[in-house]
DOTI-789993 format. One record per residue (C-alpha): residue in three letters; x, y, z. Coordinates in steps of 0.1 Angstrom, whole numbers, plus 5000, padded with zeros to 4 digits. Example, Ala and Ser with C-alpha at 12.3 -4.5 7.8 and 13.67 -1.06 7.14 Angstrom:
<pts>
ALA512349555078 SER513749895071 
</pts>
This chain:
<pts>
UNK485651585242 UNK485851475206 UNK482351605197 UNK481051955205 UNK477552085210 UNK476352435201 UNK472952595196 UNK472352845168 UNK468952985174 UNK466552695169 UNK469152455154 UNK471552245175 UNK474952165158 UNK476951855168 UNK480551885155 UNK482751575154 UNK486351685165 UNK488651385166 UNK491651475143 UNK492851395118 UNK489751245102 UNK487151265130 UNK487350885136 UNK484250745153 UNK485950625184 UNK484050565217 UNK484450925229 UNK483151065196 UNK480250825196 UNK479350915232 UNK479651285223 UNK477151245194 UNK474751045217 UNK475051315244 UNK474451595219 UNK471351425205 UNK469951385241 UNK470551755248 UNK468851855215 UNK465951625221 UNK465451765256 UNK465652135246 UNK462152255234 UNK463752555217 UNK465652325193 UNK463652245162 UNK466352065141 UNK469851915144 UNK472851935122 UNK475751695124 UNK479051795108 UNK482851745112 UNK485551985122 UNK488752035102 UNK489351845070 UNK486751565072 UNK483051495080 UNK484251155092 UNK486750905079 UNK485050615098 UNK486250385126 UNK488950515148 UNK492050315138 UNK493350325174 UNK490350105183 UNK490249895152 UNK489749525158 UNK489349585196 UNK486349525218 UNK486249905224 UNK484949945188 UNK481749755199 UNK481449925233 UNK478050105237 UNK477150325222 UNK478450145192 UNK478050295158 UNK474850105150 UNK473350235182 UNK474350595174 UNK472850565140 UNK469650435156 UNK469550745178 UNK469750975147 UNK467250765126 UNK464650755154 UNK465051125165 UNK461751305167 UNK463451615154 UNK465051625119 UNK468751545117 UNK470751695088 UNK474151565079 UNK476451845067 UNK479051655048 UNK482351785035 UNK485851675024 UNK485751315034 UNK482851085043 UNK484050725043 UNK483250395060 UNK481450455092 UNK481350825084 UNK479150765054 UNK477050515074 UNK476550785100 UNK475451025073 UNK472950765059 UNK471350755094 UNK470451125091 UNK467051215078 UNK468651465053 UNK472051515038 UNK473651835024 UNK477051795008 UNK479952014997 UNK481251984961 UNK484351764958 UNK483651554989 UNK485251204988 UNK482650934994 UNK483450575000 UNK482750245018 UNK486350115017 UNK485949825043 UNK486449565016 UNK490149675014 UNK490449555050 UNK488849215042 UNK485549325057 UNK482249485046 UNK480449785060 UNK479249685094 UNK476849965104 UNK474149935077 UNK476150045047 UNK475249735026 UNK471549795035 UNK471250175032 UNK473450265003 UNK471550054978 UNK468350224989 UNK469650574981 UNK471850504950 UNK470250204935 UNK471549844938 UNK474149844910 UNK475950174918 UNK475950094955 UNK477249734950 UNK480049864927 UNK481150104954 UNK480949844982 UNK482749564963 UNK485449794950 UNK485850014980 UNK486850294956 UNK486350664964 UNK483850864943 UNK483351244944 UNK480051384956 UNK479551574923 UNK479551244904 UNK477151074928 UNK474751364927 UNK474451324890 UNK473150964893 UNK469450944881 UNK467050894910 UNK469750924937 UNK468551004972 UNK471951014989 UNK472151394988 UNK469151614993 UNK471151924984 UNK474552024970 UNK476052324988 UNK477452604967 UNK480952554983 UNK482652395013 UNK482952745028 UNK479152805027 UNK478252455039 UNK477652545075 UNK475352835068 UNK473452645041 UNK473052345065 UNK471552575091 UNK469152725066 UNK468252375052 UNK467652245087 UNK465252525094 UNK463452465061 UNK462652105071 UNK462052165109 UNK458352115106 UNK458351835080 UNK456651515092 UNK456851225089 UNK460651235088 UNK462251045059 UNK464350745069 UNK466750565044 UNK465750235059 UNK462150285048 UNK463050325011 UNK462350034987 UNK465349824975 UNK464949594945 UNK466849484913 UNK464749404882 UNK466849094874 UNK466748974910 UNK468848664919 UNK470248634883 UNK472048974887 UNK473448884921 UNK474848554909 UNK476548724880 UNK477948984904 UNK479148714928 UNK480948524900 UNK482648854889 UNK483748934925 UNK485148584931 UNK487048594898 UNK488548934905 UNK489448864941 UNK490248494943 UNK492248514975 UNK489748734994 UNK486348625006 UNK485048975014 UNK483949094978 UNK481648804972 UNK480248835007 UNK479449205000 UNK477249074972 UNK475448844996 UNK474849135020 UNK473449364993 UNK471249084980 UNK469849055015 UNK468849415013 UNK466549334984 UNK464949025000 UNK462949125029 UNK462649365058 UNK465449605068 UNK466049435101 UNK466549095084 UNK469149245060 UNK470949415089 UNK471149075107 UNK472748915075 UNK475249205073 UNK476149175110 UNK476748795108 UNK478848825077 UNK480849115092 UNK481648915123 UNK482648605103 UNK484948815081 UNK486548985110 UNK488048655121 UNK489348545087 UNK493148535082 UNK492748755051 UNK491049035071 UNK493549005099 UNK496349035073 UNK494849335056 UNK494149515089 UNK497749445099 UNK498949605067 UNK496649905071 UNK498249985105 UNK501749875094 UNK501750115064 UNK500850405087 UNK503450305113 UNK506150285087 UNK506150655082 UNK507050725118 UNK510750735128 UNK511250685165 UNK513750965171 UNK512451215145 UNK509651415159 UNK506551475138 UNK507051845140 UNK510651835128 UNK511352135105 UNK511652025069 UNK513752155040 UNK511852305010 UNK511852074980 UNK510552284951 UNK512852134924 UNK514651804918 UNK517651694897 UNK518051344884 UNK521451204874 UNK520950944847 UNK518350914821 UNK518150534819 UNK515050324828 UNK515450404865 UNK516250774862 UNK513350824838 UNK510950634861 UNK512050844891 UNK511651164872 UNK508051074863 UNK507151044900 UNK508051414905 UNK506551534872 UNK503251364882 UNK503351554915 UNK504051884898 UNK507651924908 UNK510152054882 UNK512851804872 UNK516251874856 UNK517751554842 UNK521551514836 UNK523351274813 UNK526851274799 UNK525851234763 UNK522951394743 UNK521951054727 UNK521450914762 UNK519251214772 UNK517251184740 UNK516650814746 UNK515550884782 UNK513151164772 UNK511750954744 UNK510950674769 UNK509250914793 UNK507151054764 UNK506250694753 UNK505050604788 UNK502850914791 UNK501550874755 UNK500450524764 UNK498450664793 UNK496850924771 UNK495950654745 UNK494250444772 UNK492350754785 UNK494250744819 UNK495851084813 UNK494451394796 UNK496451564769 UNK496751894788 UNK498051714819 UNK500651534797 UNK501751864783 UNK501952024817 UNK504151734830 UNK506551744801 UNK506852124804 UNK508252064839 UNK511151854825 UNK514452014814 UNK517751854805 UNK521451924808 UNK524851784800 UNK526551994827 UNK526651944865 UNK527052324868 UNK523352364857 UNK522152174889 UNK523252454913 UNK519852584921 UNK517952254927 UNK516752154962 UNK517351784959 UNK519351554936 UNK518851184931 UNK521550984913 UNK520450674893 UNK523750564877 UNK525450234873 UNK525650024906 UNK529450044910 UNK531050234939 UNK533650404917 UNK530950554895 UNK529050664926 UNK532150834939 UNK532751034908 UNK529051154908 UNK528951254944 UNK532251444943 UNK530751644914 UNK527451694933 UNK529351814964 UNK531052074942 UNK527952214925 UNK524952174948 UNK523952464970 UNK524252445008 UNK521352255023 UNK520452064992 UNK519651694998 UNK521951454980 UNK520251114974 UNK521550784960 UNK519250524944 UNK521750254952 UNK520049914959 UNK522949754978 UNK525949974982 UNK527150145014 UNK525450475018 UNK527950585045 UNK530750535021 UNK528850724994 UNK528351005020 UNK532051015027 UNK532751124991 UNK531251465001 UNK532051725027 UNK528351715038 UNK527551365049 UNK524551495069 UNK522851585036 UNK523251245021 UNK520550975021 UNK519650665002 UNK516350674982 UNK516050324968 UNK513250324942 UNK511949984929 UNK511649914892 UNK509650024873 UNK510050334895 UNK506950514881 UNK504750224891 UNK506150044922 UNK504850194954 UNK507750104977 UNK510650344985 UNK513450235009 UNK514750545027 UNK518350455037 UNK519550645067 UNK523250695069 UNK525150725102 UNK525351105097 UNK522051175078 UNK520451475095 UNK517051435111 UNK515551715091 UNK516751535059 UNK514851225071 UNK511751425079 UNK511951595045 UNK512351285024 UNK509551095042 UNK507251395034 UNK508551394997 UNK507751024995 UNK504151095005 UNK503951374980 UNK505051144951 UNK502650874964 UNK505250624977 UNK505050405007 UNK508350485025 UNK510150245048 UNK513350345067 UNK516350115065 UNK519750135082 UNK522950075062 UNK523949725053 UNK524649535021 UNK521249515003 UNK519349715030 UNK516049545039 UNK514549405007 UNK517649294987 UNK519449155018 UNK516448925023 UNK516048844986 UNK519648714985 UNK518548435010 UNK515348374990 UNK517448334958 UNK520048104975 UNK517247874985 UNK515847874950 UNK519247764937 UNK519547484963 UNK516047364952 UNK517247344916 UNK520347144927 UNK518146904947 UNK515646814920 UNK513347104910 UNK512947284877 UNK512647664876 UNK509047624865 UNK508147394894 UNK509547644920 UNK507847944903 UNK504447764901 UNK504647674938 UNK505348024948 UNK502748174925 UNK500147934938 UNK501048054973 UNK500248404961 UNK503548564950 UNK503148794920 UNK505848584904 UNK508248314914 UNK512048374920 UNK513148264886 UNK510648474866 UNK511448764889 UNK515148714881 UNK514448724844 UNK512449044849 UNK515049224870 UNK517949104848 UNK520048794859 UNK523248984851 UNK522549224880 UNK522548944905 UNK525548794889 UNK527449124893 UNK526449134930 UNK527548774936 UNK530948854920 UNK531349154941 UNK530548954972 UNK532648654963 UNK535748784981 UNK533748945010 UNK531848625018 UNK533948335005 UNK532448105031 UNK528848155019 UNK527447864999 UNK525647914966 UNK524347694938 UNK526347764907 UNK523347724883 UNK522648104881 UNK526248184872 UNK526247914845 UNK523048064831 UNK524648414829 UNK527848264813 UNK525448164784 UNK524348524781 UNK520848444793 UNK520148764812 UNK516348754812 UNK513648934794 UNK515949204780 UNK517848944760 UNK514848724752 UNK516348444772 UNK516948374809 UNK515648084830 UNK512848094804 UNK512548204767 UNK510548514758 UNK508948634726 UNK509449004717 UNK506549214729 UNK505248954754 UNK506148864790 UNK505048504788 UNK507748274803 UNK508347974780 UNK510347684797 UNK513647604779 UNK514847244776 UNK518547354774 UNK518247534808 UNK516747214823 UNK519547014808 UNK522147264821 UNK520747214856 UNK520746834852 UNK524346834840 UNK525347044870 UNK523746804894 UNK525646514877 UNK528946704880 UNK528246754917 UNK527246394923 UNK523746494933 UNK520946244930 UNK517746444924 UNK514746384946 UNK511046474945 UNK510346794964 UNK506846904974 UNK505347244968 UNK504947275006 UNK508747235011 UNK509447484983 UNK507147744999 UNK508447695034 UNK512147705025 UNK511748025004 UNK509448205028 UNK511148105060 UNK514548205045 UNK512948555042 UNK511648535078 UNK514948435094 UNK517048695076 UNK514448955085 UNK514648855121 UNK518348935120 UNK517549265103 UNK515149375130 UNK517449265158 UNK520349465143 UNK518149775141 UNK518349785103 UNK514549785103 UNK512749975130 UNK510049695134 UNK508849375120 UNK505849525103 UNK508249745082 UNK509549415067 UNK505949315057 UNK505449655040 UNK508749615021 UNK507749275008 UNK504149355000 UNK504849674981 UNK508249594967 UNK508449214960 UNK504949094953 UNK504348904985 UNK500648824987 UNK498649085006 UNK496148835019 UNK499048675039 UNK500049015053 UNK503748985046 UNK506348725056 UNK506548825093 UNK502748835097 UNK502548495078 UNK505048345103 UNK503148485132 UNK499948325118 UNK501647985114 UNK503148015149 UNK506848095154 UNK507347755172 UNK506347575140 UNK508647795119 UNK511647715141 UNK510847345140 UNK510747355102 UNK514047545101 UNK515647275123 UNK514547015098 UNK516047215069 UNK519347235087 UNK519746855085 UNK519746875047 UNK523346825036 UNK522847015003 UNK521447315021 UNK523247565044 UNK522947445080 UNK524547755094 UNK521947985078 UNK519047775092 UNK520147835128 UNK517248055140 UNK518048425145 UNK518248505182 UNK515148715181 UNK513148445163 UNK514348175187 UNK513548395217 UNK510048485205 UNK509248125196 UNK510447995231 UNK508248255248 UNK505248185226 UNK505248545213 UNK504948695178 UNK506948945157 UNK504049185155 
</pts>
């Protein structure tokens, strides 16, 4: 059973027990209903307490049932809430740690609520492209007031119980417990104190109005649409809360239910629910058990105080982990520390970081010019120049000085982790940790598993990733791993589009209209065009047969490396990131076309999007088939969190699934007929061809 029933004198206690967050799956809902029936039938029971075991009151819907018919199977959550609300005996919700989504809606169905300090309260359904579907849009405005409730529902953000308890006139909490430890006893005492109170208060019976009426809701709706242009749910949340102010409770519930069902079928909600499950699945490694013993990581060393090294260091400082940073020259160390200080001071200035927290973080950072000072650290991450000879020198030194059992990690973005591991006498301790720039901001972390990387190393770094608030995806070893191997094909297609008639601005605008954070040429300017140039030169001898446009090389020969030089595919003004089209670059592309005897043609935005996105999809299908990625959904996580792929489309693999893989293959066959493209590349990967032929999907 996932809900337990006990009687303490004259009070029955129903305890949700469905780890990890007491999800309201069918078994739990049935347990609550059964407990309520027993309490109702027992004349000795005068009041009822509902609470949660472990570290949550309830986190809401059971994700194992999410989106399935089982979620609506009776008793569904609305039915259970109806049982609480209509109970002849008072029901007290004893809320602690986490009350989110359906968990908060369950609490709102209780007659009274007592809450522990520091409890996380939220209705986060909007983050799944939905709205609360069990009365949240109707009950929360009645206990908090329309505006605070609407802000919570539209944002989906978490607020602590202490903050909510301070809102004037709030009726969400009847009592604040002294502590989480005393909550159970205080809830029993509170239940006894209201045992004889009649009539029993119900949230649904409270009034719900806004003084400005429809004018306020129209303003809120416009704001929601402006801030979430690709997602329909926020504006629909406004509609549902407005319905709570318009008439009877039942009528508002009917509006909420209709909107919920309609949103459930939107592509945006399907994509967000796919990502919700994919992000959790990414942390699981098939052959590394969840209970694998981990190595203790209480201190970290960073090799290199450049932009990447400094960003990586900040992640650990933010998590309270001491960092020792190594450089070869004092000036480089001083520059790196100054950049870290500047980043933190900007946060302090904006009010995002308190001065004492800033001081604490900087106190955790020490520096050195000697490898010998790294001996005691538990893990080291190198963030030096992307050249195998440089990596070799670093790892030979690390092998010499690091203590037995220390984890040796490389931040390489493309190089062979197995080769890097071979520079040491302990390849089982070597792993790739590819942070994305800026490392203190970007959420993605590619964890590159070498042939000999130990399982406990993998378990440890996945746990470390969680501690520093990264979304980790495991990759096998290949040139570029998952993300950069795919981006090479994306970039090649961008080059071919320039050859055939596009400008960088046209390509970028088409991809940004599709939803990408930035198009391929703006992205190149941000990352540094010289980095791609160096990789192309390294690969030139390895892949002599691979076809490229030469426009990117011509750009680099002009010294136009991107934002850092103020000139790339676009021009940039110091202190701004605005991309200003450059006539000389357009002329360079036109001259190259003439030299190649290419007559430019008009290319539609649809073709631009399909060629770039399907290039990602086809390369990703090879990556999954080769076992470089564990599953297709990992590809989606990499591209959403690392490359700015639009979340409302769920990642490239989910987008291909939504379009239909048959249609993707047909488009690829058309692209293969283009003499200026790469017909060999457009041959569908075997996995893609197989799934398309069988009418199946990646996910």
